[in-house]
Wavefront OBJ file of the C-alpha trace (Angstrom):
o trace
v -4.125 54.020 6.584
v -4.223 56.139 9.802
v -1.938 59.011 10.764
v 0.512 59.261 13.457
v -1.469 60.956 15.982
v -4.267 58.580 15.787
v -2.029 55.834 15.877
v -0.788 56.964 18.969
v -4.001 57.666 20.329
v -4.836 53.812 19.797
v -1.405 52.773 21.165
v -2.322 54.515 24.411
v -5.775 53.042 24.548
v -4.680 49.684 24.112
v -2.258 49.838 26.821
v -4.820 51.047 28.901
v -7.235 48.014 27.923
v -4.109 45.609 28.369
v -3.455 46.814 32.008
v -6.982 47.310 33.000
v -9.639 45.195 31.333
v -7.574 42.342 30.485
v -5.483 42.310 33.463
v -8.597 42.161 35.546
v -9.972 39.145 33.216
v -6.707 37.325 33.360
v -6.465 37.751 37.285
v -10.140 35.304 37.220
v -9.624 33.152 34.140
v -6.165 32.117 32.514
v -6.087 31.945 28.862
v -6.260 28.444 27.169
v -2.515 28.818 26.214
v 0.433 30.771 27.336
v 1.191 31.512 23.518
v -1.162 30.936 20.539
v 0.492 30.301 16.995
v -0.837 29.547 13.278
v 0.118 26.221 11.845
v 3.042 28.123 10.650
v 3.985 28.869 14.045
v 3.243 32.467 13.255
v 2.605 33.996 16.808
v -1.113 35.048 17.277
v -1.919 38.271 19.242
v -4.543 38.557 21.505
v -5.813 41.368 19.466
v -5.370 43.054 16.043
v -5.857 46.922 15.750
v -4.723 49.587 13.319
v -1.265 49.121 14.919
v -0.653 45.976 13.269
v -1.280 47.373 9.980
v 0.146 50.679 10.309
v 2.644 50.168 7.210
v -0.178 49.046 4.750
v -0.346 51.009 1.754
v -3.609 50.112 0.327
v -2.629 50.753 -3.584
v 0.716 49.191 -3.203
v -0.107 46.243 -1.123
v -3.973 45.346 -1.947
v -5.067 47.414 -4.973
v -8.187 46.138 -6.706
v -9.368 42.773 -8.102
v -7.966 42.090 -11.361
v -5.473 44.574 -11.078
v -1.602 44.437 -9.869
v -0.513 43.230 -7.313
v -3.669 40.920 -7.506
v -3.893 40.550 -3.690
v -7.684 40.745 -3.768
v -8.320 38.436 -6.635
v -7.218 38.047 -10.256
v -10.701 38.531 -11.854
v -12.386 42.158 -11.615
v -15.541 40.670 -10.357
v -14.529 37.616 -9.156
v -17.699 35.314 -8.001
v -20.050 37.770 -8.818
v -19.418 37.083 -12.136
v -19.114 33.226 -12.144
v -18.285 30.745 -9.613
v -15.255 28.891 -9.299
v -14.750 25.905 -11.240
v -16.188 22.997 -9.185
v -13.784 20.061 -10.360
v -13.949 16.972 -8.523
v -10.743 14.668 -8.580
v -11.960 11.234 -9.598
v -10.880 8.080 -11.330
v -10.381 4.274 -10.451
v -10.590 0.843 -11.789
v -10.954 0.836 -15.429
v -11.640 3.761 -18.142
v -15.124 2.404 -18.400
v -15.853 2.727 -14.651
v -14.225 6.112 -14.345
v -16.258 7.411 -17.419
v -19.377 6.418 -15.618
v -18.065 8.319 -12.412
v -17.480 11.467 -14.702
v -20.951 11.392 -16.122
v -22.438 11.036 -12.830
v -20.473 14.185 -11.372
v -21.505 16.104 -14.608
v -25.051 15.482 -13.947
v -24.819 16.439 -10.022
v -23.687 19.833 -11.322
v -19.938 19.239 -11.653
v -18.625 22.076 -13.912
v -14.899 20.659 -14.661
v -13.480 16.948 -15.048
v -10.146 16.225 -12.942
v -8.482 12.888 -13.702
v -6.752 10.770 -11.123
v -4.632 8.100 -12.732
v -3.321 4.792 -11.033
v 0.432 4.378 -9.737
v 1.747 2.491 -12.663
v 0.255 5.392 -14.985
v 1.932 8.096 -12.723
v 5.069 6.292 -12.957
v 5.003 5.407 -16.737
v 4.290 1.660 -16.627
v 1.837 -0.296 -18.592
v -0.498 -2.565 -16.568
v 1.086 -5.679 -18.168
v 4.427 -4.803 -16.592
v 5.318 -6.972 -13.551
v 5.975 -3.822 -11.368
v 2.278 -2.824 -11.908
v 0.974 -6.262 -10.183
v -1.348 -5.249 -7.291
v -1.735 -1.523 -8.345
v -3.790 -1.471 -11.375
v -6.782 0.877 -11.001
v -6.357 1.183 -7.412
v -5.628 4.964 -6.454
v -6.748 5.920 -9.904
v -7.825 4.899 -13.538
v -5.450 2.770 -15.388
v -4.472 4.207 -18.871
v -2.050 2.411 -21.136
v -2.653 3.679 -24.596
v -5.185 5.918 -26.630
v -7.610 3.129 -26.744
v -8.044 3.784 -22.769
v -8.283 7.416 -23.305
v -10.831 7.135 -25.934
v -12.849 5.004 -23.601
v -12.319 7.223 -20.681
v -13.903 10.385 -22.589
v -16.377 8.365 -24.329
v -19.739 10.532 -24.688
v -17.804 13.576 -23.248
v -17.178 16.098 -25.822
v -13.982 17.792 -25.160
v -15.088 21.239 -26.698
v -17.828 21.569 -23.820
v -15.318 20.480 -20.947
v -12.245 21.622 -19.278
v -10.248 18.535 -17.860
v -7.339 18.695 -15.439
v -5.156 15.763 -15.238
v -2.854 14.983 -12.083
v 0.344 13.587 -13.883
v 3.740 14.630 -13.978
v 6.772 12.563 -15.162
v 4.726 11.201 -18.105
v 2.832 14.174 -18.341
v 3.702 14.719 -22.348
v 2.286 11.253 -22.951
v -1.087 11.793 -21.507
v -1.306 15.218 -22.877
v -0.847 13.755 -26.392
v -3.346 11.092 -25.781
v -5.711 13.842 -24.661
v -5.162 15.708 -27.987
v -5.149 12.536 -29.993
v -8.697 11.980 -28.451
v -9.824 15.467 -29.303
v -9.005 14.638 -32.969
v -10.944 11.420 -32.819
v -13.768 13.502 -31.860
v -13.226 16.082 -34.414
v -12.148 18.802 -31.867
v -8.893 20.639 -32.755
v -5.918 21.277 -30.322
v -6.655 24.766 -30.234
v -10.224 24.385 -28.773
v -8.933 22.175 -25.855
v -9.409 23.721 -22.356
v -7.727 22.383 -19.293
v -4.609 21.634 -17.007
v -1.880 19.159 -16.801
v 0.049 19.040 -13.379
v 3.522 18.373 -15.069
v 5.229 19.601 -11.912
v 8.333 17.385 -11.314
v 10.313 19.404 -8.585
v 7.879 18.587 -6.184
v 7.916 14.970 -7.008
v 11.608 15.128 -6.134
v 10.858 16.944 -2.739
v 7.357 15.721 -1.684
v 5.735 12.989 -3.693
v 7.713 10.657 -5.329
v 6.354 9.761 -8.627
v 9.266 10.882 -10.983
v 11.097 8.883 -13.657
v 14.086 10.713 -15.323
v 16.739 12.940 -13.777
v 15.926 16.568 -13.343
v 17.618 18.003 -16.449
v 15.627 15.780 -18.973
v 12.559 16.225 -16.878
v 12.834 19.901 -17.218
v 13.331 19.405 -21.090
v 10.034 17.916 -21.270
v 8.341 20.518 -19.319
v 9.608 23.188 -21.519
v 8.902 21.228 -24.618
v 5.072 21.117 -23.379
v 5.283 24.886 -22.852
v 6.626 25.497 -26.010
v 4.250 23.077 -27.855
v 1.111 24.331 -26.354
v 2.048 28.101 -26.855
v 1.726 27.168 -30.620
v -0.805 24.492 -30.920
v -2.852 24.335 -27.748
v -3.052 27.932 -26.618
v -5.856 27.401 -24.004
v -4.452 24.988 -22.204
v -2.691 25.409 -18.936
v 0.637 24.005 -19.322
v 1.636 23.414 -15.622
v -0.127 23.188 -12.172
v 2.868 24.062 -9.930
v 1.786 22.260 -6.906
v 1.828 23.227 -3.181
v -0.697 20.767 -2.450
v 1.728 17.863 -2.221
v 4.110 19.649 -0.403
v 1.693 20.419 2.181
v 0.506 16.939 2.453
v 4.000 15.668 3.147
v 4.075 17.928 5.989
v 5.097 21.486 5.441
v 3.653 24.551 7.149
v 1.485 27.022 5.061
v 4.529 29.338 4.783
v 6.588 26.526 3.414
v 3.782 25.670 1.154
v 3.873 29.164 -0.479
v 7.674 29.333 -0.506
v 8.513 26.114 -2.047
v 5.901 26.301 -4.438
v 6.782 29.624 -5.869
v 10.473 28.803 -5.749
v 9.479 25.816 -7.942
v 7.416 28.063 -9.850
v 10.623 30.238 -10.355
v 12.864 27.430 -11.601
v 10.467 26.784 -14.533
v 9.949 30.199 -15.431
v 13.847 30.275 -15.569
v 14.188 27.007 -17.364
v 11.672 28.175 -20.159
v 13.474 31.461 -20.521
v 16.981 29.602 -21.032
v 15.441 27.403 -23.597
v 14.446 30.459 -25.791
v 11.129 31.119 -24.946
v 9.779 34.683 -24.345
v 8.531 35.068 -20.902
v 4.882 36.612 -21.960
v 4.516 33.748 -24.582
v 3.918 31.053 -21.781
v 3.724 32.827 -18.256
v -0.017 33.420 -18.853
v -0.740 29.533 -18.891
v 1.075 28.689 -15.658
v -1.306 27.663 -13.070
v -1.023 26.702 -9.497
v -2.180 24.197 -6.989
v -2.944 24.736 -3.226
v -3.913 22.975 -0.348
v -6.438 24.141 2.228
v -6.262 23.463 5.983
v -8.297 23.753 9.111
v -6.731 27.063 10.092
v -9.274 29.162 8.172
v -8.021 32.682 8.603
v -4.114 31.240 7.876
v -5.189 29.739 4.531
v -7.061 32.731 3.459
v -4.227 35.053 4.298
v -2.040 32.015 2.456
v -3.820 32.646 -0.809
v -3.555 36.427 -0.673
v 0.243 36.333 -0.048
v 0.851 34.025 -2.716
v -0.901 36.061 -5.250
v 0.921 39.284 -4.190
v 4.252 37.593 -3.934
v 3.977 35.840 -7.772
v 2.696 39.141 -9.348
v 6.059 40.735 -7.958
v 8.369 38.004 -8.853
v 6.856 38.026 -12.651
v 7.072 41.603 -12.878
v 10.238 42.567 -10.854
v 12.326 39.685 -11.592
v 11.393 38.228 -14.940
v 10.282 41.342 -16.770
v 7.058 40.166 -17.819
v 4.859 42.827 -19.165
v 1.757 41.342 -19.717
v -1.038 41.741 -16.718
v -1.901 37.846 -17.226
v 1.773 36.988 -16.902
v 1.437 38.321 -13.301
v -1.515 36.438 -12.172
v -1.471 33.713 -9.771
v -4.595 31.523 -10.864
v -4.841 28.334 -8.774
v -6.792 25.270 -8.264
v -7.616 24.455 -4.447
v -8.095 20.941 -2.915
v -8.816 20.262 0.731
v -6.708 18.684 2.771
v -6.595 15.047 2.640
v -3.846 14.787 5.485
v -6.372 16.488 7.785
v -9.142 13.757 7.374
v -9.535 11.157 10.051
v -10.364 7.529 9.696
v -11.927 7.650 13.337
v -15.502 9.273 13.136
v -15.308 10.188 9.411
v -18.643 12.195 9.582
v -16.221 14.908 11.260
v -14.579 15.219 7.812
v -17.588 16.913 6.291
v -17.101 19.496 8.692
v -13.493 19.874 8.092
v -13.982 20.056 4.237
v -16.616 22.658 4.616
v -14.314 25.089 6.648
v -11.643 24.376 4.250
v -13.882 25.082 1.361
v -14.788 28.396 2.763
v -11.139 29.161 3.245
v -10.328 28.328 -0.502
v -13.554 30.767 -1.552
v -12.617 33.420 0.578
v -9.188 33.202 -0.417
v -10.256 33.454 -4.175
v -9.768 30.036 -5.803
v -10.272 29.732 -9.610
v -11.305 26.039 -9.140
v -11.700 23.590 -6.266
v -12.226 19.989 -5.265
v -13.587 18.983 -1.982
v -12.563 15.657 -0.469
v -14.867 13.050 0.676
v -15.611 11.935 3.971
v -14.345 8.299 3.519
v -10.984 9.021 1.554
v -9.084 8.492 5.034
v -10.405 4.705 4.336
v -11.088 4.208 0.834
v -11.753 5.526 -2.285
v -14.964 7.874 -2.101
v -18.359 6.135 -2.669
v -20.876 7.990 -5.082
v -22.708 9.198 -1.892
v -19.856 10.569 -0.273
v -18.634 12.297 -3.452
v -22.173 13.921 -3.642
v -21.864 15.348 -0.230
v -18.628 16.584 -1.095
v -19.731 18.345 -4.140
v -22.876 19.605 -2.487
v -20.652 21.223 0.063
v -19.184 23.598 -2.707
v -22.874 24.382 -4.097
v -23.850 25.222 -0.702
v -20.962 27.654 0.119
v -21.462 29.170 -3.656
v -25.188 29.546 -3.515
v -26.349 29.853 0.235
v -23.369 31.289 2.245
v -23.335 34.664 0.789
v -19.771 35.193 0.829
v -19.710 35.078 -3.155
v -21.561 38.338 -3.251
v -18.570 40.689 -2.604
v -15.162 40.171 -3.301
v -12.167 39.496 -0.970
v -14.831 40.060 2.351
v -12.096 39.332 4.865
v -9.997 42.589 3.500
v -9.202 45.160 5.941
v -9.373 42.763 9.048
v -6.306 43.907 10.876
v -5.504 40.188 11.515
v -6.095 38.843 8.114
v -3.869 41.740 6.830
v -1.299 41.477 9.360
v -0.972 37.755 8.811
v -0.836 38.242 4.991
v 2.018 40.398 5.287
v 3.884 37.807 7.783
v 3.413 35.189 5.425
v 4.472 37.159 2.511
v 7.774 38.085 4.423
v 8.454 34.630 5.662
v 7.920 32.841 2.326
v 10.174 35.578 0.870
v 12.967 34.898 3.061
v 12.766 31.112 2.207
v 12.881 32.118 -1.513
v 15.863 34.041 -0.723
v 17.474 31.105 0.899
v 16.748 28.508 -2.056
v 17.919 31.608 -4.394
v 21.378 31.295 -2.358
v 21.501 27.657 -3.003
v 20.928 28.019 -6.780
v 17.417 27.681 -7.115
v 14.550 24.952 -6.434
v 16.344 22.347 -8.400
v 19.598 22.713 -6.586
v 18.087 23.110 -3.265
v 16.353 19.898 -3.929
v 19.738 18.194 -5.277
v 21.054 19.030 -1.835
v 18.117 17.907 0.427
v 17.506 21.329 1.634
v 13.496 21.534 1.015
v 13.094 17.742 1.702
v 14.540 18.330 5.229
v 12.483 21.625 5.978
v 9.385 19.418 5.040
v 10.348 16.311 7.259
v 11.312 18.663 10.153
v 8.063 20.330 9.881
v 6.145 16.958 9.789
v 7.853 15.464 12.741
v 7.417 18.418 14.865
v 3.708 18.520 14.058
v 3.514 14.830 14.840
v 5.093 15.420 18.227
v 2.391 18.104 18.803
v -0.576 15.609 18.059
v 0.933 12.775 20.173
v 1.339 15.144 23.321
v -1.997 16.544 22.705
v -0.902 20.018 22.377
v -2.470 19.906 18.824
v -6.168 18.571 19.187
v -7.529 16.386 16.509
v -11.228 15.907 17.204
v -12.398 12.679 17.292
v -8.624 11.030 17.159
v -6.847 12.467 20.304
v -9.573 14.048 22.047
v -13.653 13.386 22.036
v -12.793 9.899 20.786
v -15.755 7.271 21.077
v -16.022 3.476 20.427
v -16.885 2.755 17.013
v -18.088 0.120 14.652
v -16.049 -0.702 11.487
v -17.492 1.510 8.682
v -19.373 -0.373 6.092
v -19.919 0.055 2.541
v -16.394 1.572 1.540
v -15.678 1.309 -2.209
v -13.266 -1.550 -3.002
v -11.573 -2.017 -6.496
v -11.987 -5.724 -7.345
v -8.511 -7.451 -8.077
v -10.067 -8.807 -11.309
v -9.696 -5.396 -12.877
v -6.374 -5.742 -12.769
v -6.568 -9.228 -14.929
v -9.269 -7.649 -17.429
v -7.151 -4.496 -18.090
v -3.964 -6.970 -18.832
v -6.070 -8.611 -21.258
v -7.262 -5.530 -22.756
v -4.174 -4.165 -23.378
v -2.781 -7.555 -25.012
v -5.606 -7.681 -27.309
v -5.064 -3.874 -28.300
v -1.271 -4.582 -29.068
v -2.104 -7.729 -31.445
v -4.519 -5.698 -33.490
v -2.593 -2.497 -34.140
v -0.064 -1.798 -36.604
v 3.064 -2.956 -34.906
v 5.379 -1.865 -37.539
v 4.138 1.825 -37.534
v 4.390 1.673 -33.490
v 8.202 0.662 -34.031
v 9.033 3.250 -36.641
v 7.185 6.085 -34.378
v 9.138 4.853 -31.262
v 12.500 4.633 -33.248
v 11.862 8.098 -34.444
v 11.285 9.219 -30.698
v 14.358 7.707 -29.545
v 16.589 9.420 -31.846
v 14.931 12.827 -31.370
v 15.514 12.280 -27.745
v 19.445 12.181 -28.475
v 18.974 15.803 -29.954
v 17.625 19.026 -28.642
v 14.234 18.554 -30.760
v 10.833 19.366 -29.151
v 9.689 15.783 -28.329
v 5.884 16.540 -28.198
v 5.456 15.994 -31.937
v 7.378 12.748 -31.955
v 5.077 11.636 -28.742
v 1.939 12.520 -30.400
v 2.775 10.522 -33.398
v 3.665 7.638 -31.394
v 0.486 8.072 -29.320
v -1.920 8.314 -32.540
v -0.791 4.589 -33.762
v -1.504 3.166 -30.036
v 2.148 3.182 -28.810
v 1.754 2.776 -25.150
v 2.737 4.983 -22.322
v 5.098 2.096 -21.030
v 6.748 1.803 -24.361
v 6.993 5.516 -24.718
v 8.429 6.006 -21.264
v 10.814 3.113 -21.499
v 12.398 4.494 -24.789
v 12.939 7.647 -22.885
v 14.386 5.774 -20.013
v 16.851 4.162 -22.347
v 18.003 7.892 -23.556
v 17.546 9.740 -20.111
v 18.108 7.180 -17.438
v 16.192 7.159 -14.115
v 16.325 9.161 -11.121
v 17.498 7.934 -7.821
v 16.717 10.230 -4.617
v 19.124 11.908 -2.548
v 19.230 10.640 1.143
v 18.049 13.013 3.749
v 19.490 12.505 7.213
l 1 2 3 4 5 6 7 8 9 10 11 12 13 14 15 16 17 18 19 20 21 22 23 24 25 26 27 28 29 30 31 32 33 34 35 36 37 38 39 40 41 42 43 44 45 46 47 48 49 50 51 52 53 54 55 56 57 58 59 60 61 62 63 64 65 66 67 68 69 70 71 72 73 74 75 76 77 78 79 80 81 82 83 84 85 86 87 88 89 90 91 92 93 94 95 96 97 98 99 100 101 102 103 104 105 106 107 108 109 110 111 112 113 114 115 116 117 118 119 120 121 122 123 124 125 126 127 128 129 130 131 132 133 134 135 136 137 138 139 140 141 142 143 144 145 146 147 148 149 150 151 152 153 154 155 156 157 158 159 160 161 162 163 164 165 166 167 168 169 170 171 172 173 174 175 176 177 178 179 180 181 182 183 184 185 186 187 188 189 190 191 192 193 194 195 196 197 198 199 200 201 202 203 204 205 206 207 208 209 210 211 212 213 214 215 216 217 218 219 220 221 222 223 224 225 226 227 228 229 230 231 232 233 234 235 236 237 238 239 240 241 242 243 244 245 246 247 248 249 250 251 252 253 254 255 256 257 258 259 260 261 262 263 264 265 266 267 268 269 270 271 272 273 274 275 276 277 278 279 280 281 282 283 284 285 286 287 288 289 290 291 292 293 294 295 296 297 298 299 300 301 302 303 304 305 306 307 308 309 310 311 312 313 314 315 316 317 318 319 320 321 322 323 324 325 326 327 328 329 330 331 332 333 334 335 336 337 338 339 340 341 342 343 344 345 346 347 348 349 350 351 352 353 354 355 356 357 358 359 360 361 362 363 364 365 366 367 368 369 370 371 372 373 374 375 376 377 378 379 380 381 382 383 384 385 386 387 388 389 390 391 392 393 394 395 396 397 398 399 400 401 402 403 404 405 406 407 408 409 410 411 412 413 414 415 416 417 418 419 420 421 422 423 424 425 426 427 428 429 430 431 432 433 434 435 436 437 438 439 440 441 442 443 444 445 446 447 448 449 450 451 452 453 454 455 456 457 458 459 460 461 462 463 464 465 466 467 468 469 470 471 472 473 474 475 476 477 478 479 480 481 482 483 484 485 486 487 488 489 490 491 492 493 494 495 496 497 498 499 500 501 502 503 504 505 506 507 508 509 510 511 512 513 514 515 516 517 518 519 520 521 522 523 524 525 526 527 528 529 530 531 532 533 534 535 536 537 538 539 540 541 542 543 544 545 546 547 548 549 550 551 552 553 554 555 556 557 558 559
């Protein structure tokens, strides 16, 4: 970027500035800290100059938007063409209640749907299972069968919206239900657009909504890859998630490293299953967190794009440019929200939104101010959505592509995150890949250590959280929070009982028996699951059949 003579001149001038202007200022006023670091503990220098980017090769390291290595974005015109998809994550209580919330959000200008499922649904239990008692509809919507899914999307034409579903272990079942709803609406599977999270590895390392052991879980994932490549070509078959890794306490560097390492494991599993990399790689997507350290977050997104492009091209030999692209959804940082002074969360979310947009996200969910206390109300959801809309329409940051490119600090930080993430990936490779690293507890321990260290810094006051450990006030309890009525669970169980009594139970048994036999072979299970769903086999029934064949996962203890 600069010739050696010019760099030497800058070096000399900087030394003069350090020894003169800076030294004089420090003699009067000390800096706030002896050392400044990012959230990943990357040291932050006092000033960044061309010296920090002396090795930067524009064409090799940055390139142009829409071209390899995609550091500056995956689309040639980015937000000058169209904004990111504004996709608010929502779902609570019953399918009827959630359907009303989806319609409200669409009326407010949301451009995509994102389904939150309750905990029993996430781990493959029906609402009438005793393990589900007390959790029905609490953190998301209860979906037991195709009947619930039909209600969830009643009046919402599936050929007109894209839908993201945050579901992992039973992802194949919920995807089958969505396909079947499309059929009921007269919408063929090849028209459906959306994403299913379907990322089981991060469940073992960071989140916990797993069902089966790793091997059969990876089989189900690659079954979805294969089935969708032939039948649902516009569907993103996985959303490889760093979000929950970050929520569990990782640093930004670890979020990139562990997420891409999981991605490598999925690609390898699909290739080992006989799939051609270019047949499925273009439908892989990612899901990242956006935290408060704005410039580190921007650099993180840029580094992740560049790393994934190199991994897909050089490691896996993908030849299609779409196979090299890291396309990602972002959610603002839930773990950064405080129950104290919840209005402060509006400001945090605005910063995180700006970081995601400056980093080039393809879709975005903005958290609501009251989510540290309860499910969000309609008013708080509207403010969260308006935050995206204000950034899109009023800030001006969408009028040019990758506007922070060329910043000495951002470029140096992008390179540093890339290098440190790659070092982690190499460690994970040496352990046998992400699945083996998880089995050995490596990734879990790294996340736990980072979380512990951060908590110590908060408790010591070194890490300031405004309104919580500094600038706090006496507050009255927050009023008007959204609470799910316990009667919701009772009503859901009654509805499920009535559905089971009125369906063709002989047909259900036959389809479940066929699924069980297929699970004992190496057949693709998606057609069998879809057949069971069509006759109103429930999620719990289908998952229990697979539990009988595959068993259940028991986590490794991390000391």
